[in-house]
All heavy atoms as atom14 arrays in JSON, in Angstrom:
{
  "sequence": "MRAFRTGEASVVAPFQYSQIIWGCLFGALVFGAPVEIHTLAGAAIIIASGWLVLK",
  "atom14_mask": [
    [1, 1, 1, 1, 1, 1, 1, 1, 0, 0, 0, 0, 0, 0],
    [1, 1, 1, 1, 1, 1, 1, 1, 1, 1, 1, 0, 0, 0],
    [1, 1, 1, 1, 1, 0, 0, 0, 0, 0, 0, 0, 0, 0],
    [1, 1, 1, 1, 1, 1, 1, 1, 1, 1, 1, 0, 0, 0],
    [1, 1, 1, 1, 1, 1, 1, 1, 1, 1, 1, 0, 0, 0],
    [1, 1, 1, 1, 1, 1, 1, 0, 0, 0, 0, 0, 0, 0],
    [1, 1, 1, 1, 0, 0, 0, 0, 0, 0, 0, 0, 0, 0],
    [1, 1, 1, 1, 1, 1, 1, 1, 1, 0, 0, 0, 0, 0],
    [1, 1, 1, 1, 1, 0, 0, 0, 0, 0, 0, 0, 0, 0],
    [1, 1, 1, 1, 1, 1, 0, 0, 0, 0, 0, 0, 0, 0],
    [1, 1, 1, 1, 1, 1, 1, 0, 0, 0, 0, 0, 0, 0],
    [1, 1, 1, 1, 1, 1, 1, 0, 0, 0, 0, 0, 0, 0],
    [1, 1, 1, 1, 1, 0, 0, 0, 0, 0, 0, 0, 0, 0],
    [1, 1, 1, 1, 1, 1, 1, 0, 0, 0, 0, 0, 0, 0],
    [1, 1, 1, 1, 1, 1, 1, 1, 1, 1, 1, 0, 0, 0],
    [1, 1, 1, 1, 1, 1, 1, 1, 1, 0, 0, 0, 0, 0],
    [1, 1, 1, 1, 1, 1, 1, 1, 1, 1, 1, 1, 0, 0],
    [1, 1, 1, 1, 1, 1, 0, 0, 0, 0, 0, 0, 0, 0],
    [1, 1, 1, 1, 1, 1, 1, 1, 1, 0, 0, 0, 0, 0],
    [1, 1, 1, 1, 1, 1, 1, 1, 0, 0, 0, 0, 0, 0],
    [1, 1, 1, 1, 1, 1, 1, 1, 0, 0, 0, 0, 0, 0],
    [1, 1, 1, 1, 1, 1, 1, 1, 1, 1, 1, 1, 1, 1],
    [1, 1, 1, 1, 0, 0, 0, 0, 0, 0, 0, 0, 0, 0],
    [1, 1, 1, 1, 1, 1, 0, 0, 0, 0, 0, 0, 0, 0],
    [1, 1, 1, 1, 1, 1, 1, 1, 0, 0, 0, 0, 0, 0],
    [1, 1, 1, 1, 1, 1, 1, 1, 1, 1, 1, 0, 0, 0],
    [1, 1, 1, 1, 0, 0, 0, 0, 0, 0, 0, 0, 0, 0],
    [1, 1, 1, 1, 1, 0, 0, 0, 0, 0, 0, 0, 0, 0],
    [1, 1, 1, 1, 1, 1, 1, 1, 0, 0, 0, 0, 0, 0],
    [1, 1, 1, 1, 1, 1, 1, 0, 0, 0, 0, 0, 0, 0],
    [1, 1, 1, 1, 1, 1, 1, 1, 1, 1, 1, 0, 0, 0],
    [1, 1, 1, 1, 0, 0, 0, 0, 0, 0, 0, 0, 0, 0],
    [1, 1, 1, 1, 1, 0, 0, 0, 0, 0, 0, 0, 0, 0],
    [1, 1, 1, 1, 1, 1, 1, 0, 0, 0, 0, 0, 0, 0],
    [1, 1, 1, 1, 1, 1, 1, 0, 0, 0, 0, 0, 0, 0],
    [1, 1, 1, 1, 1, 1, 1, 1, 1, 0, 0, 0, 0, 0],
    [1, 1, 1, 1, 1, 1, 1, 1, 0, 0, 0, 0, 0, 0],
    [1, 1, 1, 1, 1, 1, 1, 1, 1, 1, 0, 0, 0, 0],
    [1, 1, 1, 1, 1, 1, 1, 0, 0, 0, 0, 0, 0, 0],
    [1, 1, 1, 1, 1, 1, 1, 1, 0, 0, 0, 0, 0, 0],
    [1, 1, 1, 1, 1, 0, 0, 0, 0, 0, 0, 0, 0, 0],
    [1, 1, 1, 1, 0, 0, 0, 0, 0, 0, 0, 0, 0, 0],
    [1, 1, 1, 1, 1, 0, 0, 0, 0, 0, 0, 0, 0, 0],
    [1, 1, 1, 1, 1, 0, 0, 0, 0, 0, 0, 0, 0, 0],
    [1, 1, 1, 1, 1, 1, 1, 1, 0, 0, 0, 0, 0, 0],
    [1, 1, 1, 1, 1, 1, 1, 1, 0, 0, 0, 0, 0, 0],
    [1, 1, 1, 1, 1, 1, 1, 1, 0, 0, 0, 0, 0, 0],
    [1, 1, 1, 1, 1, 0, 0, 0, 0, 0, 0, 0, 0, 0],
    [1, 1, 1, 1, 1, 1, 0, 0, 0, 0, 0, 0, 0, 0],
    [1, 1, 1, 1, 0, 0, 0, 0, 0, 0, 0, 0, 0, 0],
    [1, 1, 1, 1, 1, 1, 1, 1, 1, 1, 1, 1, 1, 1],
    [1, 1, 1, 1, 1, 1, 1, 1, 0, 0, 0, 0, 0, 0],
    [1, 1, 1, 1, 1, 1, 1, 0, 0, 0, 0, 0, 0, 0],
    [1, 1, 1, 1, 1, 1, 1, 1, 0, 0, 0, 0, 0, 0],
    [1, 1, 1, 1, 1, 1, 1, 1, 1, 0, 0, 0, 0, 0]
  ],
  "atom14_positions": [
    [[59.06, -37.0, 32.29], [59.97, -37.89, 32.96], [59.78, -37.83, 34.47], [59.94, -38.83, 35.14], [61.4, -37.56, 32.58], [61.74, -37.82, 31.12], [61.46, -39.5, 30.59], [62.7, -40.37, 31.46], [0.0, 0.0, 0.0], [0.0, 0.0, 0.0], [0.0, 0.0, 0.0], [0.0, 0.0, 0.0], [0.0, 0.0, 0.0], [0.0, 0.0, 0.0]],
    [[59.47, -36.66, 34.97], [59.29, -36.53, 36.41], [58.13, -37.38, 36.91], [58.2, -37.98, 37.97], [59.06, -35.07, 36.79], [58.9, -34.87, 38.28], [58.77, -33.44, 38.64], [60.08, -32.83, 38.49], [60.29, -31.52, 38.39], [59.28, -30.69, 38.41], [61.49, -31.05, 38.24], [0.0, 0.0, 0.0], [0.0, 0.0, 0.0], [0.0, 0.0, 0.0]],
    [[57.06, -37.45, 36.11], [55.9, -38.27, 36.51], [56.29, -39.73, 36.62], [55.85, -40.44, 37.53], [54.78, -38.11, 35.51], [0.0, 0.0, 0.0], [0.0, 0.0, 0.0], [0.0, 0.0, 0.0], [0.0, 0.0, 0.0], [0.0, 0.0, 0.0], [0.0, 0.0, 0.0], [0.0, 0.0, 0.0], [0.0, 0.0, 0.0], [0.0, 0.0, 0.0]],
    [[57.13, -40.21, 35.73], [57.55, -41.6, 35.79], [58.48, -41.86, 36.97], [58.54, -42.97, 37.48], [58.24, -42.01, 34.49], [57.27, -42.18, 33.36], [57.2, -41.24, 32.35], [56.43, -43.27, 33.31], [56.3, -41.39, 31.31], [55.54, -43.44, 32.27], [55.47, -42.49, 31.27], [0.0, 0.0, 0.0], [0.0, 0.0, 0.0], [0.0, 0.0, 0.0]],
    [[59.21, -40.86, 37.38], [60.1, -41.05, 38.53], [59.36, -40.97, 39.85], [59.66, -41.71, 40.78], [61.2, -39.97, 38.51], [62.24, -40.21, 37.5], [63.41, -39.24, 37.67], [64.01, -39.04, 36.37], [64.44, -37.9, 35.9], [64.38, -36.82, 36.63], [64.96, -37.82, 34.71], [0.0, 0.0, 0.0], [0.0, 0.0, 0.0], [0.0, 0.0, 0.0]],
    [[58.4, -40.05, 39.96], [57.75, -39.82, 41.25], [56.44, -40.57, 41.41], [56.03, -40.84, 42.54], [57.49, -38.32, 41.46], [56.65, -37.84, 40.41], [58.79, -37.54, 41.48], [0.0, 0.0, 0.0], [0.0, 0.0, 0.0], [0.0, 0.0, 0.0], [0.0, 0.0, 0.0], [0.0, 0.0, 0.0], [0.0, 0.0, 0.0], [0.0, 0.0, 0.0]],
    [[55.77, -40.88, 40.32], [54.47, -41.54, 40.41], [54.59, -43.04, 40.62], [55.63, -43.65, 40.4], [0.0, 0.0, 0.0], [0.0, 0.0, 0.0], [0.0, 0.0, 0.0], [0.0, 0.0, 0.0], [0.0, 0.0, 0.0], [0.0, 0.0, 0.0], [0.0, 0.0, 0.0], [0.0, 0.0, 0.0], [0.0, 0.0, 0.0], [0.0, 0.0, 0.0]],
    [[53.49, -43.62, 41.07], [53.45, -45.07, 41.23], [53.4, -45.72, 39.86], [52.77, -45.22, 38.94], [52.22, -45.48, 42.02], [52.25, -45.05, 43.46], [51.05, -45.6, 44.22], [50.58, -46.7, 43.88], [50.58, -44.91, 45.12], [0.0, 0.0, 0.0], [0.0, 0.0, 0.0], [0.0, 0.0, 0.0], [0.0, 0.0, 0.0], [0.0, 0.0, 0.0]],
    [[54.05, -46.86, 39.74], [54.11, -47.55, 38.45], [52.72, -47.94, 37.96], [52.45, -47.88, 36.76], [54.99, -48.78, 38.57], [0.0, 0.0, 0.0], [0.0, 0.0, 0.0], [0.0, 0.0, 0.0], [0.0, 0.0, 0.0], [0.0, 0.0, 0.0], [0.0, 0.0, 0.0], [0.0, 0.0, 0.0], [0.0, 0.0, 0.0], [0.0, 0.0, 0.0]],
    [[51.84, -48.32, 38.86], [50.5, -48.74, 38.43], [49.68, -47.58, 37.9], [48.69, -47.79, 37.2], [49.77, -49.4, 39.6], [49.58, -48.48, 40.65], [0.0, 0.0, 0.0], [0.0, 0.0, 0.0], [0.0, 0.0, 0.0], [0.0, 0.0, 0.0], [0.0, 0.0, 0.0], [0.0, 0.0, 0.0], [0.0, 0.0, 0.0], [0.0, 0.0, 0.0]],
    [[50.1, -46.36, 38.19], [49.37, -45.19, 37.71], [49.94, -44.68, 36.39], [49.19, -44.33, 35.48], [49.39, -44.06, 38.77], [48.74, -42.8, 38.25], [48.69, -44.54, 40.04], [0.0, 0.0, 0.0], [0.0, 0.0, 0.0], [0.0, 0.0, 0.0], [0.0, 0.0, 0.0], [0.0, 0.0, 0.0], [0.0, 0.0, 0.0], [0.0, 0.0, 0.0]],
    [[51.25, -44.64, 36.26], [51.85, -44.06, 35.07], [52.12, -45.07, 33.96], [52.22, -44.71, 32.8], [53.16, -43.29, 35.39], [52.88, -42.07, 36.23], [54.17, -44.19, 36.04], [0.0, 0.0, 0.0], [0.0, 0.0, 0.0], [0.0, 0.0, 0.0], [0.0, 0.0, 0.0], [0.0, 0.0, 0.0], [0.0, 0.0, 0.0], [0.0, 0.0, 0.0]],
    [[52.2, -46.35, 34.28], [52.49, -47.36, 33.26], [51.42, -47.46, 32.17], [51.77, -47.66, 31.01], [52.71, -48.71, 33.91], [0.0, 0.0, 0.0], [0.0, 0.0, 0.0], [0.0, 0.0, 0.0], [0.0, 0.0, 0.0], [0.0, 0.0, 0.0], [0.0, 0.0, 0.0], [0.0, 0.0, 0.0], [0.0, 0.0, 0.0], [0.0, 0.0, 0.0]],
    [[50.13, -47.35, 32.49], [49.14, -47.45, 31.41], [49.31, -46.42, 30.3], [48.89, -46.66, 29.18], [47.8, -47.26, 32.13], [48.05, -47.76, 33.5], [49.47, -47.35, 33.8], [0.0, 0.0, 0.0], [0.0, 0.0, 0.0], [0.0, 0.0, 0.0], [0.0, 0.0, 0.0], [0.0, 0.0, 0.0], [0.0, 0.0, 0.0], [0.0, 0.0, 0.0]],
    [[49.94, -45.31, 30.59], [50.16, -44.32, 29.54], [51.17, -44.83, 28.52], [51.16, -44.41, 27.36], [50.62, -42.99, 30.14], [49.55, -42.32, 30.93], [49.55, -42.37, 32.32], [48.52, -41.67, 30.29], [48.55, -41.77, 33.05], [47.5, -41.06, 31.02], [47.53, -41.11, 32.4], [0.0, 0.0, 0.0], [0.0, 0.0, 0.0], [0.0, 0.0, 0.0]],
    [[52.05, -45.73, 28.92], [53.0, -46.3, 27.97], [52.33, -47.33, 27.08], [52.87, -47.65, 26.03], [54.18, -46.94, 28.71], [55.11, -45.91, 29.31], [56.36, -46.56, 29.83], [56.31, -47.53, 30.56], [57.49, -46.01, 29.44], [0.0, 0.0, 0.0], [0.0, 0.0, 0.0], [0.0, 0.0, 0.0], [0.0, 0.0, 0.0], [0.0, 0.0, 0.0]],
    [[51.19, -47.83, 27.47], [50.49, -48.81, 26.64], [50.03, -48.19, 25.33], [49.81, -48.9, 24.36], [49.29, -49.39, 27.37], [49.64, -50.11, 28.65], [48.72, -50.2, 29.69], [50.87, -50.7, 28.84], [49.02, -50.85, 30.86], [51.19, -51.35, 30.01], [50.26, -51.43, 31.02], [50.56, -52.07, 32.18], [0.0, 0.0, 0.0], [0.0, 0.0, 0.0]],
    [[49.89, -46.9, 25.3], [49.49, -46.25, 24.05], [50.58, -46.37, 22.99], [50.3, -46.19, 21.8], [49.15, -44.78, 24.29], [50.31, -44.05, 24.62], [0.0, 0.0, 0.0], [0.0, 0.0, 0.0], [0.0, 0.0, 0.0], [0.0, 0.0, 0.0], [0.0, 0.0, 0.0], [0.0, 0.0, 0.0], [0.0, 0.0, 0.0], [0.0, 0.0, 0.0]],
    [[51.8, -46.71, 23.39], [52.88, -46.89, 22.42], [52.58, -48.05, 21.48], [53.02, -48.04, 20.33], [54.2, -47.12, 23.13], [54.71, -45.9, 23.84], [55.99, -46.16, 24.61], [56.46, -47.29, 24.71], [56.56, -45.11, 25.18], [0.0, 0.0, 0.0], [0.0, 0.0, 0.0], [0.0, 0.0, 0.0], [0.0, 0.0, 0.0], [0.0, 0.0, 0.0]],
    [[51.82, -49.04, 21.93], [51.44, -50.14, 21.05], [50.58, -49.61, 19.91], [50.79, -49.95, 18.74], [50.67, -51.21, 21.85], [51.55, -51.82, 22.93], [50.14, -52.3, 20.91], [50.79, -52.69, 23.91], [0.0, 0.0, 0.0], [0.0, 0.0, 0.0], [0.0, 0.0, 0.0], [0.0, 0.0, 0.0], [0.0, 0.0, 0.0], [0.0, 0.0, 0.0]],
    [[49.63, -48.76, 20.25], [48.74, -48.2, 19.24], [49.51, -47.29, 18.29], [49.34, -47.35, 17.07], [47.57, -47.46, 19.9], [46.76, -48.45, 20.73], [46.71, -46.75, 18.88], [45.76, -47.82, 21.65], [0.0, 0.0, 0.0], [0.0, 0.0, 0.0], [0.0, 0.0, 0.0], [0.0, 0.0, 0.0], [0.0, 0.0, 0.0], [0.0, 0.0, 0.0]],
    [[50.37, -46.44, 18.84], [51.16, -45.55, 18.0], [52.09, -46.34, 17.09], [52.3, -45.98, 15.93], [51.98, -44.57, 18.84], [51.16, -43.49, 19.42], [50.83, -43.33, 20.74], [50.53, -42.42, 18.72], [50.03, -42.21, 20.88], [49.83, -41.63, 19.67], [50.47, -42.05, 17.39], [49.11, -40.51, 19.31], [49.74, -40.92, 17.04], [49.07, -40.17, 18.0]],
    [[52.67, -47.41, 17.6], [53.54, -48.25, 16.78], [52.8, -48.87, 15.61], [53.31, -48.92, 14.49], [0.0, 0.0, 0.0], [0.0, 0.0, 0.0], [0.0, 0.0, 0.0], [0.0, 0.0, 0.0], [0.0, 0.0, 0.0], [0.0, 0.0, 0.0], [0.0, 0.0, 0.0], [0.0, 0.0, 0.0], [0.0, 0.0, 0.0], [0.0, 0.0, 0.0]],
    [[51.59, -49.34, 15.87], [50.76, -49.9, 14.79], [50.41, -48.83, 13.77], [50.45, -49.08, 12.56], [49.49, -50.51, 15.37], [49.74, -51.99, 16.32], [0.0, 0.0, 0.0], [0.0, 0.0, 0.0], [0.0, 0.0, 0.0], [0.0, 0.0, 0.0], [0.0, 0.0, 0.0], [0.0, 0.0, 0.0], [0.0, 0.0, 0.0], [0.0, 0.0, 0.0]],
    [[50.05, -47.67, 14.25], [49.67, -46.58, 13.36], [50.83, -46.13, 12.48], [50.69, -46.03, 11.26], [49.13, -45.39, 14.18], [48.66, -44.19, 13.39], [47.42, -44.55, 12.59], [48.37, -43.03, 14.32], [0.0, 0.0, 0.0], [0.0, 0.0, 0.0], [0.0, 0.0, 0.0], [0.0, 0.0, 0.0], [0.0, 0.0, 0.0], [0.0, 0.0, 0.0]],
    [[51.99, -45.9, 13.08], [53.15, -45.47, 12.3], [53.62, -46.57, 11.36], [54.04, -46.3, 10.24], [54.3, -45.03, 13.21], [54.08, -43.69, 13.83], [54.39, -43.47, 15.15], [53.58, -42.63, 13.1], [54.19, -42.23, 15.74], [53.38, -41.38, 13.66], [53.69, -41.19, 14.99], [0.0, 0.0, 0.0], [0.0, 0.0, 0.0], [0.0, 0.0, 0.0]],
    [[53.56, -47.82, 11.82], [53.96, -48.93, 10.95], [53.07, -49.02, 9.72], [53.55, -49.29, 8.62], [0.0, 0.0, 0.0], [0.0, 0.0, 0.0], [0.0, 0.0, 0.0], [0.0, 0.0, 0.0], [0.0, 0.0, 0.0], [0.0, 0.0, 0.0], [0.0, 0.0, 0.0], [0.0, 0.0, 0.0], [0.0, 0.0, 0.0], [0.0, 0.0, 0.0]],
    [[51.78, -48.79, 9.92], [50.85, -48.85, 8.79], [51.02, -47.65, 7.86], [51.02, -47.81, 6.64], [49.42, -48.91, 9.3], [0.0, 0.0, 0.0], [0.0, 0.0, 0.0], [0.0, 0.0, 0.0], [0.0, 0.0, 0.0], [0.0, 0.0, 0.0], [0.0, 0.0, 0.0], [0.0, 0.0, 0.0], [0.0, 0.0, 0.0], [0.0, 0.0, 0.0]],
    [[51.18, -46.46, 8.43], [51.27, -45.26, 7.61], [52.63, -45.09, 6.92], [52.7, -44.72, 5.76], [50.96, -44.02, 8.45], [49.53, -43.9, 8.96], [49.4, -42.68, 9.86], [48.56, -43.82, 7.81], [0.0, 0.0, 0.0], [0.0, 0.0, 0.0], [0.0, 0.0, 0.0], [0.0, 0.0, 0.0], [0.0, 0.0, 0.0], [0.0, 0.0, 0.0]],
    [[53.7, -45.34, 7.66], [55.03, -45.08, 7.12], [55.55, -46.25, 6.29], [56.1, -46.07, 5.21], [56.02, -44.76, 8.26], [57.44, -44.6, 7.74], [55.59, -43.5, 8.99], [0.0, 0.0, 0.0], [0.0, 0.0, 0.0], [0.0, 0.0, 0.0], [0.0, 0.0, 0.0], [0.0, 0.0, 0.0], [0.0, 0.0, 0.0], [0.0, 0.0, 0.0]],
    [[55.35, -47.48, 6.8], [55.94, -48.64, 6.15], [54.93, -49.5, 5.4], [55.3, -50.47, 4.74], [56.67, -49.51, 7.18], [57.77, -48.79, 7.88], [57.65, -48.44, 9.22], [58.93, -48.43, 7.22], [58.66, -47.76, 9.87], [59.94, -47.75, 7.87], [59.81, -47.41, 9.2], [0.0, 0.0, 0.0], [0.0, 0.0, 0.0], [0.0, 0.0, 0.0]],
    [[53.66, -49.17, 5.52], [52.64, -49.96, 4.84], [52.43, -51.33, 5.45], [51.92, -52.23, 4.78], [0.0, 0.0, 0.0], [0.0, 0.0, 0.0], [0.0, 0.0, 0.0], [0.0, 0.0, 0.0], [0.0, 0.0, 0.0], [0.0, 0.0, 0.0], [0.0, 0.0, 0.0], [0.0, 0.0, 0.0], [0.0, 0.0, 0.0], [0.0, 0.0, 0.0]],
    [[52.83, -51.51, 6.69], [52.68, -52.8, 7.36], [51.23, -52.98, 7.8], [50.63, -52.07, 8.38], [53.59, -52.88, 8.59], [0.0, 0.0, 0.0], [0.0, 0.0, 0.0], [0.0, 0.0, 0.0], [0.0, 0.0, 0.0], [0.0, 0.0, 0.0], [0.0, 0.0, 0.0], [0.0, 0.0, 0.0], [0.0, 0.0, 0.0], [0.0, 0.0, 0.0]],
    [[50.65, -54.13, 7.51], [49.27, -54.35, 7.93], [49.15, -54.52, 9.44], [50.06, -55.05, 10.08], [48.87, -55.63, 7.21], [50.16, -56.35, 6.99], [51.2, -55.28, 6.81], [0.0, 0.0, 0.0], [0.0, 0.0, 0.0], [0.0, 0.0, 0.0], [0.0, 0.0, 0.0], [0.0, 0.0, 0.0], [0.0, 0.0, 0.0], [0.0, 0.0, 0.0]],
    [[48.07, -54.04, 10.0], [47.81, -54.2, 11.43], [47.01, -55.49, 11.59], [45.91, -55.62, 11.06], [47.03, -53.0, 12.0], [46.75, -53.21, 13.47], [47.8, -51.72, 11.78], [0.0, 0.0, 0.0], [0.0, 0.0, 0.0], [0.0, 0.0, 0.0], [0.0, 0.0, 0.0], [0.0, 0.0, 0.0], [0.0, 0.0, 0.0], [0.0, 0.0, 0.0]],
    [[47.59, -56.45, 12.3], [46.94, -57.75, 12.45], [45.94, -57.71, 13.59], [46.09, -56.97, 14.56], [47.98, -58.82, 12.71], [48.95, -59.0, 11.55], [49.95, -60.1, 11.8], [49.83, -60.8, 12.82], [50.86, -60.25, 10.97], [0.0, 0.0, 0.0], [0.0, 0.0, 0.0], [0.0, 0.0, 0.0], [0.0, 0.0, 0.0], [0.0, 0.0, 0.0]],
    [[44.92, -58.55, 13.47], [43.87, -58.62, 14.49], [44.45, -59.1, 15.82], [43.98, -58.68, 16.88], [42.7, -59.51, 14.01], [41.52, -59.38, 14.95], [43.14, -60.96, 13.91], [40.83, -58.06, 14.86], [0.0, 0.0, 0.0], [0.0, 0.0, 0.0], [0.0, 0.0, 0.0], [0.0, 0.0, 0.0], [0.0, 0.0, 0.0], [0.0, 0.0, 0.0]],
    [[45.47, -59.93, 15.77], [46.09, -60.4, 17.02], [46.77, -59.26, 17.77], [46.75, -59.22, 19.0], [47.11, -61.5, 16.72], [46.5, -62.74, 16.15], [46.52, -63.0, 14.82], [45.83, -63.75, 16.74], [45.89, -64.14, 14.6], [45.46, -64.61, 15.76], [0.0, 0.0, 0.0], [0.0, 0.0, 0.0], [0.0, 0.0, 0.0], [0.0, 0.0, 0.0]],
    [[47.35, -58.34, 17.05], [47.98, -57.18, 17.67], [46.93, -56.3, 18.34], [47.13, -55.85, 19.48], [48.75, -56.37, 16.63], [49.69, -57.22, 15.98], [49.48, -55.21, 17.27], [0.0, 0.0, 0.0], [0.0, 0.0, 0.0], [0.0, 0.0, 0.0], [0.0, 0.0, 0.0], [0.0, 0.0, 0.0], [0.0, 0.0, 0.0], [0.0, 0.0, 0.0]],
    [[45.84, -56.07, 17.65], [44.77, -55.24, 18.22], [44.13, -55.93, 19.43], [43.84, -55.26, 20.44], [43.71, -54.95, 17.17], [44.17, -54.1, 15.99], [43.06, -53.98, 14.97], [44.65, -52.75, 16.46], [0.0, 0.0, 0.0], [0.0, 0.0, 0.0], [0.0, 0.0, 0.0], [0.0, 0.0, 0.0], [0.0, 0.0, 0.0], [0.0, 0.0, 0.0]],
    [[43.94, -57.23, 19.36], [43.35, -57.96, 20.49], [44.29, -57.93, 21.69], [43.86, -57.71, 22.83], [43.06, -59.4, 20.09], [0.0, 0.0, 0.0], [0.0, 0.0, 0.0], [0.0, 0.0, 0.0], [0.0, 0.0, 0.0], [0.0, 0.0, 0.0], [0.0, 0.0, 0.0], [0.0, 0.0, 0.0], [0.0, 0.0, 0.0], [0.0, 0.0, 0.0]],
    [[45.57, -58.12, 21.45], [46.55, -58.05, 22.54], [46.63, -56.68, 23.17], [46.7, -56.53, 24.39], [0.0, 0.0, 0.0], [0.0, 0.0, 0.0], [0.0, 0.0, 0.0], [0.0, 0.0, 0.0], [0.0, 0.0, 0.0], [0.0, 0.0, 0.0], [0.0, 0.0, 0.0], [0.0, 0.0, 0.0], [0.0, 0.0, 0.0], [0.0, 0.0, 0.0]],
    [[46.61, -55.65, 22.32], [46.64, -54.28, 22.83], [45.39, -53.99, 23.67], [45.48, -53.35, 24.72], [46.74, -53.29, 21.69], [0.0, 0.0, 0.0], [0.0, 0.0, 0.0], [0.0, 0.0, 0.0], [0.0, 0.0, 0.0], [0.0, 0.0, 0.0], [0.0, 0.0, 0.0], [0.0, 0.0, 0.0], [0.0, 0.0, 0.0], [0.0, 0.0, 0.0]],
    [[44.24, -54.49, 23.21], [43.0, -54.27, 23.97], [43.06, -54.95, 25.34], [42.64, -54.37, 26.34], [41.81, -54.79, 23.18], [0.0, 0.0, 0.0], [0.0, 0.0, 0.0], [0.0, 0.0, 0.0], [0.0, 0.0, 0.0], [0.0, 0.0, 0.0], [0.0, 0.0, 0.0], [0.0, 0.0, 0.0], [0.0, 0.0, 0.0], [0.0, 0.0, 0.0]],
    [[43.61, -56.15, 25.39], [43.74, -56.86, 26.68], [44.68, -56.12, 27.61], [44.39, -55.94, 28.8], [44.21, -58.3, 26.44], [43.11, -59.1, 25.75], [44.62, -58.96, 27.75], [43.54, -60.45, 25.26], [0.0, 0.0, 0.0], [0.0, 0.0, 0.0], [0.0, 0.0, 0.0], [0.0, 0.0, 0.0], [0.0, 0.0, 0.0], [0.0, 0.0, 0.0]],
    [[45.81, -55.67, 27.09], [46.8, -54.97, 27.91], [46.23, -53.66, 28.43], [46.37, -53.31, 29.6], [48.09, -54.73, 27.12], [48.79, -56.07, 26.87], [49.02, -53.77, 27.85], [49.93, -55.98, 25.89], [0.0, 0.0, 0.0], [0.0, 0.0, 0.0], [0.0, 0.0, 0.0], [0.0, 0.0, 0.0], [0.0, 0.0, 0.0], [0.0, 0.0, 0.0]],
    [[45.56, -52.9, 27.57], [44.99, -51.62, 27.98], [43.87, -51.82, 28.98], [43.77, -51.09, 29.99], [44.52, -50.83, 26.75], [45.75, -50.4, 25.93], [43.69, -49.62, 27.14], [45.43, -49.85, 24.57], [0.0, 0.0, 0.0], [0.0, 0.0, 0.0], [0.0, 0.0, 0.0], [0.0, 0.0, 0.0], [0.0, 0.0, 0.0], [0.0, 0.0, 0.0]],
    [[43.02, -52.82, 28.76], [41.93, -53.08, 29.7], [42.46, -53.51, 31.07], [41.94, -53.08, 32.09], [41.01, -54.17, 29.15], [0.0, 0.0, 0.0], [0.0, 0.0, 0.0], [0.0, 0.0, 0.0], [0.0, 0.0, 0.0], [0.0, 0.0, 0.0], [0.0, 0.0, 0.0], [0.0, 0.0, 0.0], [0.0, 0.0, 0.0], [0.0, 0.0, 0.0]],
    [[43.51, -54.3, 31.09], [44.08, -54.7, 32.38], [44.69, -53.51, 33.1], [44.62, -53.42, 34.33], [45.12, -55.82, 32.19], [46.24, -55.33, 31.49], [0.0, 0.0, 0.0], [0.0, 0.0, 0.0], [0.0, 0.0, 0.0], [0.0, 0.0, 0.0], [0.0, 0.0, 0.0], [0.0, 0.0, 0.0], [0.0, 0.0, 0.0], [0.0, 0.0, 0.0]],
    [[45.3, -52.6, 32.35], [45.85, -51.39, 32.97], [44.75, -50.52, 33.57], [44.92, -49.96, 34.65], [0.0, 0.0, 0.0], [0.0, 0.0, 0.0], [0.0, 0.0, 0.0], [0.0, 0.0, 0.0], [0.0, 0.0, 0.0], [0.0, 0.0, 0.0], [0.0, 0.0, 0.0], [0.0, 0.0, 0.0], [0.0, 0.0, 0.0], [0.0, 0.0, 0.0]],
    [[43.61, -50.44, 32.9], [42.49, -49.66, 33.44], [41.91, -50.31, 34.67], [41.5, -49.62, 35.6], [41.42, -49.48, 32.38], [41.75, -48.42, 31.38], [42.98, -48.0, 31.01], [40.83, -47.64, 30.65], [42.89, -47.03, 30.06], [41.57, -46.78, 29.83], [39.45, -47.6, 30.58], [40.99, -45.88, 28.97], [38.86, -46.7, 29.72], [39.62, -45.85, 28.93]],
    [[41.89, -51.64, 34.69], [41.37, -52.34, 35.87], [42.26, -52.11, 37.09], [41.77, -52.03, 38.21], [41.21, -53.83, 35.59], [40.08, -54.2, 34.65], [40.15, -55.69, 34.33], [38.75, -53.84, 35.25], [0.0, 0.0, 0.0], [0.0, 0.0, 0.0], [0.0, 0.0, 0.0], [0.0, 0.0, 0.0], [0.0, 0.0, 0.0], [0.0, 0.0, 0.0]],
    [[43.56, -52.02, 36.86], [44.49, -51.78, 37.97], [44.26, -50.4, 38.55], [44.37, -50.19, 39.77], [45.94, -51.95, 37.48], [46.94, -51.45, 38.51], [46.21, -53.41, 37.15], [0.0, 0.0, 0.0], [0.0, 0.0, 0.0], [0.0, 0.0, 0.0], [0.0, 0.0, 0.0], [0.0, 0.0, 0.0], [0.0, 0.0, 0.0], [0.0, 0.0, 0.0]],
    [[43.92, -49.43, 37.71], [43.71, -48.07, 38.18], [42.45, -47.94, 39.03], [42.36, -47.06, 39.87], [43.63, -47.1, 37.0], [44.92, -46.82, 36.29], [44.69, -45.93, 35.09], [45.92, -46.17, 37.23], [0.0, 0.0, 0.0], [0.0, 0.0, 0.0], [0.0, 0.0, 0.0], [0.0, 0.0, 0.0], [0.0, 0.0, 0.0], [0.0, 0.0, 0.0]],
    [[41.46, -48.78, 38.78], [40.19, -48.66, 39.5], [40.25, -49.35, 40.79], [40.51, -49.94, 41.51], [39.05, -49.21, 38.67], [38.79, -48.33, 37.49], [37.6, -48.8, 36.73], [37.35, -47.85, 35.58], [36.12, -48.04, 34.94], [0.0, 0.0, 0.0], [0.0, 0.0, 0.0], [0.0, 0.0, 0.0], [0.0, 0.0, 0.0], [0.0, 0.0, 0.0]]
  ]
}
């Protein structure tokens, strides 16, 4: 929590993007929900844009 309070948003926010992947994983494993290609494509775009901001 301290990192989110003291760090710049552009630096710490990309770590929250992993929640999309974890949500897909838990949804598939726990609830048997299929992971759609649109979800994976959207997650890839969001994660790539976060990496571009860091560079």
